[in-house]
N, C-alpha and C positions, 0 to 999 in steps of 0.2 A: 437248298443246296445248290450253288453256283458252279458253272462250269469255268475251268481255266485251262490255260496251256500245259498244266502240270497233271491234269486230273484225265489221264488217257482214257479210262473206261467210259466216263461222261461224254468226251469227245467223240468217242466211237460210237456210242448210242446216238448221238445228236447227228453225226455224218449219216449213219445208217439209215435214220428217220428220215431225213432230207433226201438221200438218194432213192429211198422207197416212194417218196411223194413224185419222183419223176418218172416213176415206172408203173406197171400195173401188178406188180408183185406186193404181196400182204406179208410182212415178216414178223415175226413174234417177238414182244419185249415184255420183260416182267414189270410188274406194276411199280416198282421202285425207279425203273428206267423212264416209265411214262412220267412218272412225278417230276424226277429231273429235268427232262425234256420240257414239260408244262410250266415249270418253275422259270426256266430259263427264258422262254418266249413271253411270259408275262414281265419278266425282268426288264426285257428290252423292247416291250411293248409291242409286239408281233400278236395281237390278240388273235387274228385269223387262223394263225399257225397252232397257236395254244388250244383254240377250239377243235381243230382237226385232231390234235394230240389227245386231247380228252375224248373226243367221239370213238377214237379208234381204241385208246385205252379201256373205254368201259365195254367196248364190243368184245375185248380179250379178256378184262377182268370185270365182269358186271356186278361183282359183289365188294369193290373196294370202295372203303369209306373214304380215303384220302383223295382218289379220283372223282367221287362224287361231291367233295368239299370243294375241290376246283372248279366243278360245273356251278356250284353255288356261286363261287366268286365271279364267274364270267356272268351269272344272271345278274349280280348286283351291279357289276360294270355296266351292263346293258339296261338297267333301271327295270329288269323284269322280277320285282320284288314278290309278287304273289307267288311265281314260280319258285324263287329262292326259298322263300317260306315253305311252302309246301314240301320241297326236297329235305329242308332242314328238319322238320317235323318228325320226317321218316327216318333221318339218320338218327334223331334224338333216341328214338325207340330201340334203335339198335347199339347205340353207344351214349349213354345219358352223361359219362364221366368225361367225354372227349372235349378239350377246352376248345379246339378250333370251332366246335359247332357253336359255341357261346360267343366266340370271336365275330363269327360270320352273322350271327344274330344280332348283335350290337351294331355291325355295320348297316344292316337293313334298318335298323331302328334309327341310327344316325342318320341316314338319307330321308327318312321320314321326319326329321326334326324333332324325334322323341329322344332328346339327348340325355335326359336323367335315367330313362329307362335303358339306354345303352350303356350308361356308366354302372347301373346295377347289375347289368348282365356281364359286363367286363370283371365286374368285382366276383362273380360267380366263378368265372375261368379264371383269375387270379387264384383262387383257392384250390384249383385243380391242377395247376402246373408245377413242374418239376425242376424243369432248367431255369438257370439264374438269368440266361439271355432272354427267354422267353418272358419272364418277369418283367425285366425292364422293357421290353416292347409294350406289354399291356399297361405299364404305368404311363407310357408314350400316348398310346391310345386313348386312356382315360385323361391325360392332360389335353389332349386336343379336344375332345368332348367338353371339357370344362370351358375352353377358349371358346368354342361355338355359344355357349351360354354366357359368355362374358364373365365368368366367375374366375378372374386372374389369378386370386389368392390361392383358390384350390388348385388351378392349372399349375401355376408355380410350384407348389408343394410336389405334384406328381412328378413333375419334370425334375426337381430335386431328387427325388428318389431314384429315377433313370441314372443320374449322374452318380449317385452313390454306389450303384451297381457296377457301371462302367463308367470312371473320370475321364475317358476319352470320347464320350458320347456327345460331341459338338453341337449336335442337332438339338440335343436336350438343353445345353448351356445357352444356345442362342435363343430357345423359346423361354428359359427362364429370364434372362436380360429383356426379352420382349414384354414379358409380364411386369417387370421392374418398371420398364418405361411408360408402359400405358398407365401404371398406378402412379406414375410420377414419383417414384420411389429411387430417385438416382443416388442419394448417398447411401442408401440401403444396398444399391447394387454395387456400389463401391466397395462395401464392406464385405460382401458376399464374394465378389470376385478376388480382392486382396487374400481372404481366406482359402479360396480355391487355390491361388497361386502360391500361398504358404506350402502346400503339398504337391503342387504341378509348377515348378518355377520357369519351365521352359514350354509353356502352353502358348504358342504365338496367339492363339484364338482368343484367350482369355485376357492377355495383354492389349491385343487389338480392342476387345469390348471394354477393358477399363479406360482405355485411352479415349473412347468415344463418350463414356460417362463425365470422366473430366472435363472433355469439350463442352459437353451440355451444360456442366456446371461453371463453365468459363475460368477454370482453373488451367490455363493453357500450359503452363511451364510442367505440372503433373502429367498432362496429356502428352506433351512432346516426349518425356521420358517414358511414358508407358508404350509409344509407338516405337522408340528406339529399342525398347526391350523385346516387343513383339519383331523388330527386325534382326536383333541379334539372335532370336530363336530360330527366324526362318528368313535368311537374307533375299528371298525370292518371293515374300509376302507381298504382292502388288497393292492390296488393300491397306496395308499399315504405311506404305510410301504415299499414297493418296491421302490418307488421313493425315498424315504428317505435313504433308503439303498444305492441307486446310489450315491446321494450327499454325504454322509459318506464316501464312497469309494473314491471319489474325494478328501476329507479333509484328505484322509489317516486315518481316524478314523475306522480302519478294525473291533474291537471287537465291536463297537456299530452298526456297518453295520450288522454283522451276527446278532446279537439281532434282529433287525429290520426284516431281512430276515426270521428268525427263527419264529417270529410272524406270518408271512404271512402261514408258514406250519402248524401253530396251528390252524389259523381262517378257513383254506380252504384246499382243496386237494392240496397236494405237487405239484409245478410247476417247469419245468426243468429249467427255468430262475432262481428261487430263490435258487435252489440247486447248479448251475452252479457258481452264485455269492458268495454263501457261499465258496465254494472250492476255489474260486480266492482268496478270503480274508484270508482263512487259508495260502495259497500258499503265499501271502504277508506277512503274520506273521512268515514264516519260518515253518508253522506247517505242515509239508509235509505229514505225515500219514493222517491227518484229511482232506487235500487237495484233495488227491487222492481217498478216501473214498467218498466224495462227488461228484467228477468226476464220479465215478462208478455209484452212485445213478442217477446223471442226465442221463448219456446213458440208464439207465434201465428204468427211467421213461418216456423216449422220445427218442427211436432209431433212429428215423429219424432227430433229431436235429443236424444238422451238428457243431454248436458250442461245443456240448458236446464231440463228438469225436475228435474234433481239440483241444480242451482244454487239454484232456487226452493226446493226442499224443504228443502236445507241452511241456506239463510237462515232460513226460519220455525224450523229446529230451533235455529240458535244464537241466535234471539228467544225460544226455549223456548215458541214458539207451536206445541205439538206438534199440535193438532187442525188448524190450517191446513196443518201439514206433511203430517200424513196425508192430508187432502183432496187436495192436490197430486200425493203420490205415488200415491194411488188414481187420479187422472186418467191419470197417466202408464202406469201397468200396464193400465189398460182400453185404451190405443192399442197398446202393446208388452208382452203377456203373457209374453214369454219373454226379456225384459232381466233378466240377473241382478242388476245394479245396483240397480235399482229394488226386486227383492224383498228385498235385503239391507237397503236404508234402510226398507222397509215394516216389516220384522221388528224393527228397531231403535227405530224410534218407537212401534210398539206396546207393544214392551217398557218403554218409558220410561212409556207410558199404563197400565202394568199390565193391558194386555190380552193376557194370557197365551196364549191359545188362538189368537188371531190372530197373534202373535209367532211360536209355534212354527210355526204353518203357513207362514209367511214364511220362517224359516230352513230347513224341510224343502224348500220349492220352490226356495231358493237352491242347496241341496245336489243337489237333482235337475238343475238346470240346470248343473251342474258347479263351482260353488264350493266346493272342499275346503280353503278355509283352517281352521286351527286353531281360531279363535276362533269360526267358524260352527258346528262341531261341539260346541265347548264350550257355547256361548251356548243351542243346542237342547237339550242334555242337561241344562242347569242349569233351563233353563224346564219341562222334562219331569220333573225331581225336583221341582219346585214345584207342579206339577200331580198329584203322587202317582202319576206314571206310572214307576216305577221300572225296571220290565222294558223298556219302550220305551227309558228313559234308558240301560240297559246296553246295548241292541242299538246304538243311535247311536254310544256311546263306543268299543265294540268294532270297529265299522265305522270309525272315527276313527282306532283303534290300527293298522289297516292302512297308513294313509297317514302316521301320526306313531308308529312304534313307539318304546317306552322313551320315554316322554314323562310326566313326574311329574304334570301337571295331569290327564292322563286316569286314571293309576293311582289317585289320591287319591279321584277321583269314583266310580271303579268300586267300590273298597274300601267307601266310605260305602254305596253303593246295596246291596251285598250283605249287609253287616251289617243293614240295614233289612230286606233281604228274609229275614233269618234264616239266611244261609248263611255262617257266620262263617269255615268254610275258605277258600273264596273271597275273602272280605273281608280276612283274615289275608295271604292271597297277594298280593293286589293292594297293601294298605298297606304290605308290606315291600318292595314293587317301588318304591313311590312314594318312600320312606323312603331306600332305596338310591340313588335316581336325584337326588332333591333333598330333604334333610330340612327345608329351610326352608319347603316348600311345605305343612306339614304342617297349617297353619291353613285349608286347603281343607276339610278333614274338619269341623272345628269350626264353619265359617260355614255350609257346606251342610247338615251332619247333625247339629245341636246333641245330639238325644238319644243317637247313637251315642258321641260324645266323652264322655257322662256314664256309659257302662259302664266298670267298672273294668278289665275285661280290655284293653280297647282303649287306655285311658288308661297302663295298665301296658306294653303292648305298644310304644306310642311312646317312653315313656320309656327302656326298657330298649335300644330300637335305638339311641338316641341317646347312651347311654353310651360 
């Protein structure tokens, strides 16, 4: 039972309890008052106060089953599962038909990753309950256990039962659609939502979810219509305006998209997502000054949003203003030194500016952070070759070959490196491999190692291999 301004008795109990905590006086509360006080503190996350109320409640009502069940809940929250189990066993002997005992037992089993046992226990509780609201809660708990086991079909079926008992249980609706999404059943999700909307035509949440399904299916006109109905149902629904903006972008209706994103800024606190999308729309319209202003606002609103920094960096990249691009990617790296996307951009920009040492540092950091894309290995190798660090380049490419074996681009580069290092046997070995894998890529040697291709032995080797 929750407290509200309209519930004077509960407010009085809470005020009396908090007043008592500030003094040395111990006041009496009946067990029902304690239950409401504890429930209130648990709901708002004040666990320490809930524990005080439980302790005091059990001192005044040592035989109260409900207060002891709250104690079990605290034990579970604190991972004191053995203590919770022991207390539940004692309570079971007193009230073997109390469904809350089974619910708490299932919670312990779930914490121990014994999800099927948790489900079996909840099924027992389901047979004991009388209230329809409690039945819906139990179906939701069972659905969550199935989600933990990745049994999405079973999970979906139990969340559907929640919705059948309460057609405004939007938490259940979201979970149902989550299951459809995970199972890649978007068409089935559309059918389900349309059936739901037949009975609940003004459900903005359902219209919003339907629009998202149509968006996934790339049916943008139906998605647009769905978001419009969501807005008709609730014209303050920020999520519907955001999703409608995304659809309008796909339809290249950038002015209308901007209008919808701006509505979200008026309805709620500005979000970095909306600011970023507005900037992108302005850029698509060729309105570069407005675009960059919104990119600035994006990173100001959320300095940790990598998409904002990447957008502003790529904007200056496209404008070929590499100095500014470098300035902003450096700012981004100063905020998050472990963002692999930042370092990749940092390396590419420095490479365009011919700052080879910094570019190589950027690619190395990118690799260190786990970006093992082929072009990262090749770009770093090419820079090391240009810097005259052939042994480091060879080591880099040998590491690359572990991830990309039998890759012609790697073999030709290794061939050129070993010929440069005056190790012709190794050079010939890798050149032969490269020619076998893809003879059309032999230009790599000529472009990166022009002195090598002037050697008659190398030219003859290539020509003979192509005969």
